N, CA and C atoms as an extended XYZ file, in Angstrom:
579
Properties=species:S:1:pos:R:3:atomname:S:1:resname:S:1:resid:I:1 pbc="F F F"
N       130.475       81.848       71.374 N   MET     1
C       129.792       81.774       70.080 CA  MET     1
C       130.786       81.756       68.937 C   MET     1
N       131.858       82.559       69.091 N   ASP     2
C       132.890       82.608       68.063 CA  ASP     2
C       133.582       81.258       67.906 C   ASP     2
N       133.790       80.581       69.049 N   HIS     3
C       134.420       79.259       69.037 CA  HIS     3
C       133.552       78.251       68.282 C   HIS     3
N       132.236       78.303       68.514 N   LYS     4
C       131.306       77.401       67.815 CA  LYS     4
C       131.335       77.643       66.315 C   LYS     4
N       131.345       78.930       65.913 N   LYS     5
C       131.403       79.250       64.482 CA  LYS     5
C       132.672       78.686       63.859 C   LYS     5
N       133.772       78.801       64.583 N   HIS     6
C       135.045       78.269       64.085 CA  HIS     6
C       134.956       76.751       63.904 C   HIS     6
N       134.365       76.065       64.871 N   ILE     7
C       134.220       74.606       64.769 CA  ILE     7
C       133.321       74.241       63.593 C   ILE     7
N       132.177       74.932       63.444 N   TYR     8
C       131.279       74.652       62.324 CA  TYR     8
C       131.979       74.879       60.991 C   TYR     8
N       132.694       75.994       60.895 N   LYS     9
C       133.397       76.325       59.658 CA  LYS     9
C       134.449       75.259       59.335 C   LYS     9
N       135.196       74.829       60.345 N   LYS    10
C       136.242       73.828       60.135 CA  LYS    10
C       135.631       72.471       59.804 C   LYS    10
N       134.540       72.114       60.477 N   LEU    11
C       133.860       70.853       60.174 CA  LEU    11
C       133.358       70.844       58.732 C   LEU    11
N       132.695       71.935       58.333 N   PHE    12
C       132.147       71.994       56.971 CA  PHE    12
C       133.262       71.971       55.939 C   PHE    12
N       134.271       72.831       56.109 N   SER    13
C       135.336       72.907       55.096 CA  SER    13
C       136.117       71.603       55.008 C   SER    13
N       136.354       70.964       56.138 N   SER    14
C       137.115       69.716       56.125 CA  SER    14
C       136.331       68.592       55.459 C   SER    14
N       135.064       68.420       55.844 N   THR    15
C       134.271       67.353       55.235 CA  THR    15
C       133.975       67.644       53.768 C   THR    15
N       133.776       68.905       53.432 N   PHE    16
C       133.552       69.282       52.027 CA  PHE    16
C       134.780       68.940       51.189 C   PHE    16
N       135.946       69.329       51.681 N   TYR    17
C       137.195       69.080       50.965 CA  TYR    17
C       137.442       67.578       50.809 C   TYR    17
N       137.298       66.835       51.906 N   LEU    18
C       137.528       65.390       51.840 CA  LEU    18
C       136.558       64.717       50.880 C   LEU    18
N       135.311       65.118       50.927 N   SER    19
C       134.306       64.522       50.057 CA  SER    19
C       134.518       64.902       48.593 C   SER    19
N       134.961       66.125       48.353 N   ALA    20
C       135.147       66.597       46.970 CA  ALA    20
C       136.325       65.923       46.285 C   ALA    20
N       137.355       65.605       47.041 N   PHE    21
C       138.578       65.095       46.420 CA  PHE    21
C       138.870       63.644       46.757 C   PHE    21
N       137.870       62.915       47.202 N   THR    22
C       138.032       61.500       47.506 CA  THR    22
C       137.151       60.699       46.572 C   THR    22
N       137.757       59.813       45.823 N   PHE    23
C       137.009       58.948       44.920 CA  PHE    23
C       137.126       57.516       45.420 C   PHE    23
N       136.011       56.796       45.406 N   GLY    24
C       136.045       55.405       45.792 CA  GLY    24
C       135.160       55.054       46.962 C   GLY    24
N       134.470       56.006       47.534 N   GLY    25
C       133.520       55.701       48.584 CA  GLY    25
C       134.088       55.809       49.979 C   GLY    25
N       133.283       55.321       50.922 N   GLY    26
C       133.578       55.485       52.342 CA  GLY    26
C       134.832       54.811       52.822 C   GLY    26
N       135.185       53.678       52.243 N   PHE    27
C       136.376       52.977       52.690 CA  PHE    27
C       137.631       53.777       52.392 C   PHE    27
N       137.565       54.661       51.441 N   VAL    28
C       138.706       55.514       51.111 CA  VAL    28
C       138.729       56.748       52.004 C   VAL    28
N       137.567       57.267       52.355 N   ILE    29
C       137.512       58.516       53.118 CA  ILE    29
C       137.870       58.324       54.592 C   ILE    29
N       137.697       57.135       55.132 N   ILE    30
C       137.970       56.886       56.555 CA  ILE    30
C       139.423       57.197       56.925 C   ILE    30
N       140.423       56.673       56.191 N   PRO    31
C       141.801       57.018       56.562 CA  PRO    31
C       142.105       58.506       56.403 C   PRO    31
N       141.463       59.150       55.440 N   LEU    32
C       141.673       60.582       55.255 CA  LEU    32
C       141.041       61.380       56.393 C   LEU    32
N       139.888       60.936       56.875 N   MET    33
C       139.270       61.588       58.031 CA  MET    33
C       140.158       61.417       59.265 C   MET    33
N       140.737       60.238       59.398 N   LYS    34
C       141.648       60.000       60.521 CA  LYS    34
C       142.823       60.966       60.463 C   LYS    34
N       143.406       61.110       59.281 N   LYS    35
C       144.555       62.007       59.136 CA  LYS    35
C       144.167       63.446       59.476 C   LYS    35
N       143.004       63.870       59.026 N   LYS    36
C       142.575       65.249       59.242 CA  LYS    36
C       142.188       65.509       60.701 C   LYS    36
N       141.294       64.680       61.241 N   PHE    37
C       140.704       64.985       62.547 CA  PHE    37
C       141.494       64.419       63.730 C   PHE    37
N       142.281       63.375       63.495 N   VAL    38
C       143.094       62.810       64.577 CA  VAL    38
C       144.507       63.383       64.529 C   VAL    38
N       145.149       63.268       63.369 N   ASP    39
C       146.560       63.650       63.258 CA  ASP    39
C       146.763       65.162       63.139 C   ASP    39
N       145.976       65.817       62.282 N   ASP    40
C       146.189       67.251       62.034 CA  ASP    40
C       145.512       68.144       63.077 C   ASP    40
N       144.209       67.940       63.281 N   LEU    41
C       143.457       68.823       64.172 CA  LEU    41
C       143.471       68.375       65.637 C   LEU    41
N       143.762       67.105       65.885 N   HIS    42
C       143.785       66.538       67.248 CA  HIS    42
C       142.457       66.731       67.967 C   HIS    42
N       141.353       66.604       67.237 N   TRP    43
C       140.040       66.769       67.834 CA  TRP    43
C       139.572       65.494       68.522 C   TRP    43
N       139.973       64.340       67.991 N   ILE    44
C       139.584       63.062       68.583 CA  ILE    44
C       140.801       62.151       68.641 C   ILE    44
N       140.704       61.117       69.454 N   GLU    45
C       141.784       60.139       69.588 CA  GLU    45
C       141.661       59.069       68.501 C   GLU    45
N       142.760       58.370       68.245 N   GLU    46
C       142.771       57.344       67.202 CA  GLU    46
C       141.794       56.213       67.525 C   GLU    46
N       141.729       55.786       68.778 N   ASP    47
C       140.794       54.723       69.163 CA  ASP    47
C       139.353       55.137       68.892 C   ASP    47
N       139.042       56.393       69.175 N   GLU    48
C       137.699       56.900       68.947 CA  GLU    48
C       137.372       56.917       67.448 C   GLU    48
N       138.358       57.279       66.626 N   MET    49
C       138.151       57.278       65.171 CA  MET    49
C       137.926       55.855       64.669 C   MET    49
N       138.668       54.898       65.204 N   LEU    50
C       138.470       53.498       64.801 CA  LEU    50
C       137.076       53.015       65.192 C   LEU    50
N       136.615       53.404       66.373 N   ASN    51
C       135.258       53.040       66.787 CA  ASN    51
C       134.212       53.680       65.883 C   ASN    51
N       134.437       54.962       65.532 N   MET    52
C       133.511       55.644       64.615 CA  MET    52
C       133.479       54.948       63.254 C   MET    52
N       134.650       54.536       62.772 N   ALA    53
C       134.715       53.849       61.483 CA  ALA    53
C       133.954       52.525       61.540 C   ALA    53
N       134.104       51.784       62.630 N   ALA    54
C       133.391       50.513       62.769 CA  ALA    54
C       131.885       50.728       62.806 C   ALA    54
N       131.437       51.730       63.541 N   ILE    55
C       130.002       52.027       63.611 CA  ILE    55
C       129.495       52.494       62.248 C   ILE    55
N       130.269       53.348       61.577 N   ALA    56
C       129.858       53.868       60.264 CA  ALA    56
C       129.736       52.746       59.239 C   ALA    56
N       130.649       51.780       59.301 N   GLN    57
C       130.614       50.675       58.345 CA  GLN    57
C       129.476       49.705       58.626 C   GLN    57
N       129.103       49.564       59.892 N   SER    58
C       128.056       48.603       60.225 CA  SER    58
C       126.654       49.219       60.175 C   SER    58
N       126.561       50.526       60.042 N   SER    59
C       125.260       51.191       59.964 CA  SER    59
C       124.778       51.229       58.522 C   SER    59
N       123.457       51.240       58.321 N   PRO    60
C       122.958       51.350       56.941 CA  PRO    60
C       123.253       52.731       56.364 C   PRO    60
N       123.527       52.759       55.085 N   GLY    61
C       123.811       54.023       54.416 CA  GLY    61
C       125.265       54.112       54.000 C   GLY    61
N       125.597       55.250       53.414 N   ALA    62
C       126.953       55.475       52.919 CA  ALA    62
C       127.923       55.626       54.093 C   ALA    62
N       129.048       54.962       54.014 N   VAL    63
C       130.031       54.966       55.096 CA  VAL    63
C       130.542       56.382       55.353 C   VAL    63
N       130.818       57.133       54.299 N   ALA    64
C       131.337       58.491       54.460 CA  ALA    64
C       130.332       59.384       55.186 C   ALA    64
N       129.076       59.267       54.842 N   VAL    65
C       128.040       60.074       55.488 CA  VAL    65
C       127.873       59.640       56.948 C   VAL    65
N       127.866       58.329       57.193 N   ASN    66
C       127.733       57.835       58.567 CA  ASN    66
C       128.891       58.314       59.441 C   ASN    66
N       130.113       58.232       58.904 N   ALA    67
C       131.281       58.693       59.666 CA  ALA    67
C       131.193       60.193       59.934 C   ALA    67
N       130.725       60.949       58.953 N   SER    68
C       130.569       62.393       59.130 CA  SER    68
C       129.519       62.717       60.187 C   SER    68
N       128.439       61.961       60.188 N   ILE    69
C       127.391       62.162       61.196 CA  ILE    69
C       127.965       61.959       62.594 C   ILE    69
N       128.689       60.868       62.777 N   LEU    70
C       129.270       60.571       64.089 CA  LEU    70
C       130.276       61.639       64.507 C   LEU    70
N       131.098       62.053       63.565 N   LEU    71
C       132.110       63.065       63.857 CA  LEU    71
C       131.458       64.407       64.203 C   LEU    71
N       130.476       64.817       63.400 N   GLY    72
C       129.790       66.080       63.649 CA  GLY    72
C       129.082       66.085       64.987 C   GLY    72
N       128.437       64.978       65.324 N   TYR    73
C       127.745       64.892       66.604 CA  TYR    73
C       128.737       64.933       67.761 C   TYR    73
N       129.848       64.254       67.592 N   ARG    74
C       130.883       64.232       68.642 CA  ARG    74
C       131.457       65.621       68.886 C   ARG    74
N       131.630       66.398       67.830 N   MET    75
C       132.286       67.699       67.956 CA  MET    75
C       131.313       68.832       68.316 C   MET    75
N       130.074       68.786       67.804 N   ALA    76
C       129.183       69.942       68.003 CA  ALA    76
C       127.711       69.564       68.126 C   ALA    76
N       127.414       68.331       68.492 N   GLY    77
C       126.019       67.935       68.693 CA  GLY    77
C       125.229       67.852       67.387 C   GLY    77
N       123.928       68.065       67.500 N   ILE    78
C       123.028       67.946       66.344 CA  ILE    78
C       123.395       68.947       65.252 C   ILE    78
N       123.686       70.185       65.627 N   SER    79
C       124.032       71.186       64.608 CA  SER    79
C       125.338       70.807       63.908 C   SER    79
N       126.268       70.211       64.620 N   GLY    80
C       127.503       69.730       63.988 CA  GLY    80
C       127.225       68.603       63.013 C   GLY    80
N       126.243       67.770       63.358 N   THR    81
C       125.836       66.687       62.458 CA  THR    81
C       125.297       67.241       61.151 C   THR    81
N       124.447       68.251       61.240 N   VAL    82
C       123.877       68.875       60.036 CA  VAL    82
C       124.992       69.478       59.176 C   VAL    82
N       125.941       70.150       59.822 N   VAL    83
C       127.044       70.781       59.098 CA  VAL    83
C       127.880       69.732       58.374 C   VAL    83
N       128.226       68.634       59.051 N   THR    84
C       129.068       67.620       58.406 CA  THR    84
C       128.318       66.843       57.328 C   THR    84
N       127.011       66.655       57.520 N   ILE    85
C       126.231       66.007       56.455 CA  ILE    85
C       126.258       66.874       55.201 C   ILE    85
N       126.010       68.163       55.361 N   LEU    86
C       126.053       69.071       54.203 CA  LEU    86
C       127.442       69.062       53.556 C   LEU    86
N       128.477       69.112       54.380 N   GLY    87
C       129.834       69.111       53.845 CA  GLY    87
C       130.168       67.844       53.095 C   GLY    87
N       129.602       66.733       53.507 N   THR    88
C       129.889       65.454       52.859 CA  THR    88
C       129.024       65.214       51.626 C   THR    88
N       127.786       65.659       51.661 N   VAL    89
C       126.846       65.354       50.581 CA  VAL    89
C       126.909       66.356       49.428 C   VAL    89
N       127.211       67.602       49.714 N   LEU    90
C       127.198       68.626       48.658 CA  LEU    90
C       128.183       68.368       47.509 C   LEU    90
N       129.447       68.020       47.753 N   PRO    91
C       130.358       67.819       46.616 CA  PRO    91
C       129.893       66.772       45.607 C   PRO    91
N       129.491       65.549       46.037 N   PRO    92
C       129.008       64.602       45.025 CA  PRO    92
C       127.748       65.091       44.325 C   PRO    92
N       126.871       65.776       45.067 N   LEU    93
C       125.650       66.299       44.468 CA  LEU    93
C       125.972       67.326       43.385 C   LEU    93
N       126.904       68.218       43.677 N   ILE    94
C       127.309       69.243       42.697 CA  ILE    94
C       127.978       68.591       41.492 C   ILE    94
N       128.893       67.662       41.756 N   ILE    95
C       129.621       66.998       40.665 CA  ILE    95
C       128.663       66.224       39.766 C   ILE    95
N       127.767       65.459       40.359 N   ILE    96
C       126.808       64.676       39.563 CA  ILE    96
C       125.870       65.598       38.783 C   ILE    96
N       125.479       66.704       39.385 N   SER    97
C       124.614       67.653       38.681 CA  SER    97
C       125.314       68.229       37.460 C   SER    97
N       126.572       68.606       37.602 N   VAL    98
C       127.336       69.141       36.472 CA  VAL    98
C       127.527       68.067       35.409 C   VAL    98
N       127.874       66.873       35.835 N   ILE    99
C       128.086       65.784       34.869 CA  ILE    99
C       126.792       65.481       34.120 C   ILE    99
N       125.665       65.497       34.822 N   SER   100
C       124.404       65.193       34.143 CA  SER   100
C       124.051       66.241       33.090 C   SER   100
N       124.467       67.496       33.319 N   LEU   101
C       124.217       68.537       32.317 CA  LEU   101
C       125.013       68.290       31.034 C   LEU   101
N       126.198       67.749       31.205 N   PHE   102
C       127.090       67.538       30.058 CA  PHE   102
C       127.322       66.058       29.796 C   PHE   102
N       126.335       65.251       30.102 N   TYR   103
C       126.502       63.802       30.021 CA  TYR   103
C       126.925       63.331       28.633 C   TYR   103
N       126.272       63.825       27.599 N   ALA   104
C       126.583       63.368       26.238 CA  ALA   104
C       128.032       63.679       25.878 C   ALA   104
N       128.501       64.851       26.233 N   ALA   105
C       129.886       65.219       25.931 CA  ALA   105
C       130.861       64.358       26.729 C   ALA   105
N       130.559       64.117       27.999 N   PHE   106
C       131.437       63.284       28.827 CA  PHE   106
C       131.435       61.836       28.358 C   PHE   106
N       130.257       61.358       27.973 N   ARG   107
C       130.118       59.958       27.570 CA  ARG   107
C       130.978       59.637       26.368 C   ARG   107
N       131.097       60.556       25.435 N   ASP   108
C       131.826       60.304       24.202 CA  ASP   108
C       133.278       60.765       24.245 C   ASP   108
N       133.710       61.389       25.306 N   ASN   109
C       135.071       61.901       25.414 CA  ASN   109
C       136.034       60.771       25.777 C   ASN   109
N       137.037       60.568       24.941 N   ILE   110
C       138.004       59.485       25.148 CA  ILE   110
C       138.811       59.698       26.424 C   ILE   110
N       139.227       60.937       26.684 N   ALA   111
C       140.034       61.227       27.878 CA  ALA   111
C       139.231       60.966       29.156 C   ALA   111
N       137.968       61.376       29.167 N   VAL   112
C       137.130       61.151       30.352 CA  VAL   112
C       136.928       59.659       30.568 C   VAL   112
N       136.683       58.913       29.498 N   ASN   113
C       136.530       57.457       29.611 CA  ASN   113
C       137.792       56.806       30.156 C   ASN   113
N       138.953       57.267       29.700 N   ALA   114
C       140.219       56.713       30.186 CA  ALA   114
C       140.420       57.005       31.672 C   ALA   114
N       140.099       58.228       32.091 N   VAL   115
C       140.225       58.590       33.515 CA  VAL   115
C       139.290       57.731       34.357 C   VAL   115
N       138.055       57.553       33.910 N   LEU   116
C       137.099       56.746       34.666 CA  LEU   116
C       137.544       55.287       34.756 C   LEU   116
N       138.112       54.758       33.690 N   LYS   117
C       138.641       53.378       33.725 CA  LYS   117
C       139.778       53.280       34.729 C   LYS   117
N       140.648       54.275       34.736 N   GLY   118
C       141.751       54.285       35.704 CA  GLY   118
C       141.251       54.370       37.129 C   GLY   118
N       140.213       55.187       37.344 N   MET   119
C       139.637       55.314       38.681 CA  MET   119
C       139.001       54.004       39.122 C   MET   119
N       138.399       53.257       38.195 N   GLN   120
C       137.815       51.966       38.541 CA  GLN   120
C       138.895       51.020       39.059 C   GLN   120
N       140.048       51.042       38.415 N   ALA   121
C       141.143       50.179       38.863 CA  ALA   121
C       141.607       50.575       40.259 C   ALA   121
N       141.711       51.868       40.500 N   GLY   122
C       142.126       52.340       41.824 CA  GLY   122
C       141.120       51.977       42.901 C   GLY   122
N       139.852       52.148       42.598 N   VAL   123
C       138.796       51.803       43.558 CA  VAL   123
C       138.799       50.302       43.819 C   VAL   123
N       138.979       49.515       42.774 N   ALA   124
C       139.040       48.058       42.948 CA  ALA   124
C       140.203       47.668       43.851 C   ALA   124
N       141.329       48.333       43.702 N   ALA   125
C       142.486       48.038       44.550 CA  ALA   125
C       142.219       48.398       46.003 C   ALA   125
N       141.586       49.535       46.240 N   VAL   126
C       141.277       49.945       47.621 CA  VAL   126
C       140.293       48.977       48.259 C   VAL   126
N       139.252       48.583       47.514 N   ILE   127
C       138.267       47.649       48.052 CA  ILE   127
C       138.907       46.284       48.304 C   ILE   127
N       139.770       45.837       47.396 N   ALA   128
C       140.477       44.567       47.604 CA  ALA   128
C       141.330       44.625       48.860 C   ALA   128
N       141.989       45.755       49.090 N   ASP   129
C       142.803       45.916       50.298 CA  ASP   129
C       141.948       45.828       51.555 C   ASP   129
N       140.800       46.485       51.544 N   VAL   130
C       139.898       46.440       52.704 CA  VAL   130
C       139.416       45.008       52.944 C   VAL   130
N       139.046       44.311       51.872 N   ILE   131
C       138.560       42.930       52.005 CA  ILE   131
C       139.653       42.025       52.558 C   ILE   131
N       140.861       42.171       52.040 N   LEU   132
C       141.967       41.341       52.537 CA  LEU   132
C       142.257       41.626       54.007 C   LEU   132
N       142.241       42.893       54.401 N   ASN   133
C       142.492       43.235       55.803 CA  ASN   133
C       141.389       42.703       56.715 C   ASN   133
N       140.129       42.943       56.337 N   LEU   134
C       139.023       42.482       57.178 CA  LEU   134
C       138.936       40.954       57.186 C   LEU   134
N       139.085       40.350       56.017 N   GLY   135
C       139.060       38.886       55.938 CA  GLY   135
C       140.227       38.270       56.694 C   GLY   135
N       141.391       38.914       56.597 N   GLY   136
C       142.554       38.443       57.338 CA  GLY   136
C       142.338       38.510       58.831 C   GLY   136
N       141.681       39.567       59.297 N   ASN   137
C       141.389       39.686       60.726 CA  ASN   137
C       140.440       38.596       61.198 C   ASN   137
N       139.458       38.247       60.356 N   VAL   138
C       138.533       37.166       60.716 CA  VAL   138
C       139.290       35.841       60.780 C   VAL   138
N       140.150       35.599       59.792 N   ALA   139
C       140.914       34.347       59.765 CA  ALA   139
C       141.901       34.276       60.928 C   ALA   139
N       142.522       35.405       61.280 N   LYS   140
C       143.474       35.434       62.399 CA  LYS   140
C       142.782       35.150       63.725 C   LYS   140
N       141.513       35.502       63.820 N   GLY   141
C       140.758       35.260       65.040 CA  GLY   141
C       140.551       33.780       65.316 C   GLY   141
N       140.749       32.941       64.312 N   LYS   142
C       140.631       31.482       64.422 CA  LYS   142
C       139.280       31.054       64.988 C   LYS   142
N       138.254       31.825       64.667 N   ASP   143
C       136.891       31.482       65.060 CA  ASP   143
C       136.261       30.794       63.857 C   ASP   143
N       136.115       29.499       63.926 N   ILE   144
C       135.679       28.699       62.779 CA  ILE   144
C       134.296       29.126       62.288 C   ILE   144
N       133.417       29.514       63.185 N   ILE   145
C       132.073       29.928       62.757 CA  ILE   145
C       132.149       31.212       61.930 C   ILE   145
N       132.954       32.170       62.366 N   SER   146
C       133.095       33.421       61.607 CA  SER   146
C       133.685       33.166       60.226 C   SER   146
N       134.668       32.280       60.146 N   VAL   147
C       135.283       31.949       58.857 CA  VAL   147
C       134.258       31.267       57.954 C   VAL   147
N       133.482       30.343       58.506 N   LEU   148
C       132.458       29.662       57.713 CA  LEU   148
C       131.371       30.625       57.233 C   LEU   148
N       130.981       31.566       58.097 N   VAL   149
C       129.983       32.563       57.704 CA  VAL   149
C       130.533       33.428       56.574 C   VAL   149
N       131.799       33.837       56.695 N   MET   150
C       132.419       34.658       55.658 CA  MET   150
C       132.470       33.911       54.322 C   MET   150
N       132.906       32.665       54.355 N   ILE   151
C       132.985       31.862       53.122 CA  ILE   151
C       131.588       31.616       52.564 C   ILE   151
N       130.639       31.304       53.453 N   GLY   152
C       129.263       31.072       53.009 CA  GLY   152
C       128.633       32.312       52.386 C   GLY   152
N       128.871       33.472       53.002 N   ALA   153
C       128.310       34.719       52.456 CA  ALA   153
C       128.905       35.023       51.084 C   ALA   153
N       130.214       34.817       50.938 N   PHE   154
C       130.843       35.040       49.639 CA  PHE   154
C       130.278       34.084       48.594 C   PHE   154
N       130.178       32.809       48.945 N   THR   155
C       129.664       31.804       48.008 CA  THR   155
C       128.225       32.122       47.605 C   THR   155
N       127.400       32.468       48.580 N   ALA   156
C       125.994       32.775       48.290 CA  ALA   156
C       125.859       33.995       47.385 C   ALA   156
N       126.713       34.986       47.597 N   THR   157
C       126.634       36.205       46.794 CA  THR   157
C       127.226       36.005       45.411 C   THR   157
N       128.447       35.492       45.365 N   PHE   158
C       129.195       35.451       44.113 CA  PHE   158
C       128.745       34.326       43.193 C   PHE   158
N       128.573       33.134       43.731 N   PHE   159
C       128.268       31.983       42.880 CA  PHE   159
C       126.767       31.711       42.759 C   PHE   159
N       126.050       31.823       43.860 N   LEU   160
C       124.631       31.484       43.842 CA  LEU   160
C       123.731       32.672       43.526 C   LEU   160
N       124.303       33.879       43.513 N   LYS   161
C       123.572       35.110       43.173 CA  LYS   161
C       122.350       35.331       44.061 C   LYS   161
N       122.503       35.010       45.348 N   ILE   162
C       121.425       35.230       46.316 CA  ILE   162
C       121.417       36.709       46.693 C   ILE   162
N       120.236       37.266       46.846 N   ASN   163
C       120.080       38.673       47.202 CA  ASN   163
C       120.824       38.958       48.514 C   ASN   163
N       121.573       40.049       48.526 N   VAL   164
C       122.399       40.401       49.681 CA  VAL   164
C       121.552       40.612       50.937 C   VAL   164
N       120.342       41.107       50.793 N   MET   165
C       119.478       41.323       51.961 CA  MET   165
C       119.218       40.020       52.712 C   MET   165
N       119.006       38.917       51.972 N   TYR   166
C       118.794       37.628       52.623 CA  TYR   166
C       120.054       37.177       53.355 C   TYR   166
N       121.192       37.424       52.741 N   ILE   167
C       122.463       37.036       53.360 CA  ILE   167
C       122.682       37.831       54.652 C   ILE   167
N       122.391       39.130       54.611 N   ILE   168
C       122.541       39.966       55.809 CA  ILE   168
C       121.602       39.483       56.909 C   ILE   168
N       120.364       39.163       56.562 N   LEU   169
C       119.412       38.678       57.560 CA  LEU   169
C       119.865       37.363       58.186 C   LEU   169
N       120.337       36.441       57.360 N   VAL   170
C       120.817       35.151       57.878 CA  VAL   170
C       122.030       35.359       58.779 C   VAL   170
N       122.973       36.191       58.325 N   CYS   171
C       124.172       36.457       59.137 CA  CYS   171
C       123.803       37.151       60.445 C   CYS   171
N       122.829       38.042       60.404 N   GLY   172
C       122.362       38.694       61.625 CA  GLY   172
C       121.745       37.695       62.595 C   GLY   172
N       120.964       36.752       62.070 N   CYS   173
C       120.370       35.712       62.925 CA  CYS   173
C       121.450       34.812       63.526 C   CYS   173
N       122.449       34.466       62.722 N   ILE   174
C       123.559       33.647       63.230 CA  ILE   174
C       124.292       34.394       64.344 C   ILE   174
N       124.561       35.680       64.124 N   GLY   175
C       125.241       36.480       65.143 CA  GLY   175
C       124.424       36.611       66.415 C   GLY   175
N       123.109       36.816       66.275 N   ALA   176
C       122.244       36.924       67.450 CA  ALA   176
C       122.198       35.602       68.209 C   ALA   176
N       122.105       34.497       67.489 N   ALA   177
C       122.089       33.179       68.134 CA  ALA   177
C       123.390       32.929       68.885 C   ALA   177
N       124.515       33.302       68.263 N   ARG   178
C       125.812       33.122       68.938 CA  ARG   178
C       125.886       33.949       70.216 C   ARG   178
N       125.398       35.174       70.160 N   MET   179
C       125.425       36.033       71.351 CA  MET   179
C       124.539       35.464       72.467 C   MET   179
N       123.372       34.932       72.110 N   LEU   180
C       122.496       34.336       73.119 CA  LEU   180
C       123.141       33.104       73.751 C   LEU   180
N       123.770       32.287       72.930 N   ILE   181
C       124.444       31.095       73.443 CA  ILE   181
C       125.596       31.491       74.359 C   ILE   181
N       126.381       32.485       73.962 N   GLN   182
C       127.491       32.943       74.799 CA  GLN   182
C       126.987       33.552       76.100 C   GLN   182
N       125.877       34.289       76.043 N   ALA   183
C       125.312       34.885       77.262 CA  ALA   183
C       124.831       33.799       78.221 C   ALA   183
N       124.186       32.740       77.672 N   LYS   184
C       123.726       31.639       78.515 CA  LYS   184
C       124.905       30.919       79.152 C   LYS   184
N       125.982       30.690       78.375 N   LYS   185
C       127.183       30.038       78.918 CA  LYS   185
C       127.786       30.867       80.035 C   LYS   185
N       127.881       32.170       79.808 N   ALA   186
C       128.459       33.058       80.817 CA  ALA   186
C       127.605       33.075       82.082 C   ALA   186
N       126.276       33.032       81.901 N   LYS   187
C       125.372       33.032       83.043 CA  LYS   187
C       125.516       31.735       83.836 C   LYS   187
N       125.633       30.585       83.136 N   LYS   188
C       125.807       29.302       83.813 CA  LYS   188
C       127.137       29.272       84.563 C   LYS   188
N       128.187       29.783       83.929 N   GLU   189
C       129.499       29.812       84.584 CA  GLU   189
C       129.473       30.725       85.799 C   GLU   189
N       128.734       31.823       85.704 N   GLY   190
C       128.638       32.762       86.816 CA  GLY   190
C       127.878       32.193       88.000 C   GLY   190
N       126.834       31.392       87.737 N   THR   191
C       126.036       30.808       88.821 CA  THR   191
C       126.697       29.567       89.422 C   THR   191
N       127.555       28.913       88.641 N   SER   192
C       128.212       27.705       89.158 CA  SER   192
C       129.382       28.033       90.074 C   SER   192
N       129.847       29.282       90.091 N   LYS   193
C       131.004       29.652       90.936 CA  LYS   193
C       130.614       29.921       92.342 C   LYS   193
């Protein structure tokens, strides 16, 4: 029982700390979670963290919360999930609550405005880095359909202002069709041998 309490305490304090001092969303918190839970605590392997990050990014909802859910469940089951969700959600909730109380003062404060502008630049740089890495991986794969889907999704969103939900649905249908075609090819190759 003492061991479980220690795990819960460490899960909560770690996710609370990471969430409280990380600005920029889930794409920023993933490498910090890796450093904490893979490198420092050695609770999970690097491959497992990469898989968790991929699942968290592809699931609906906030990436940081999704990653915390997966991590909490992996370490302590359902109760670990609840602990990590609380640890991840409480800091932004507290910060936003405090800011909303003093919104007028923050809104007109030159120093706060300057800090927020600086944070926007930092967040933009992190997101640009993620896009370049992910886009580069798609291009390196030399899969022409994936590259065309990526370019088409960008064009539809940025230039044509099509609702992202429609783009996700179309891309999901394209992915499902590709998987069915590949499964049929594999089945034909398997029966022809």
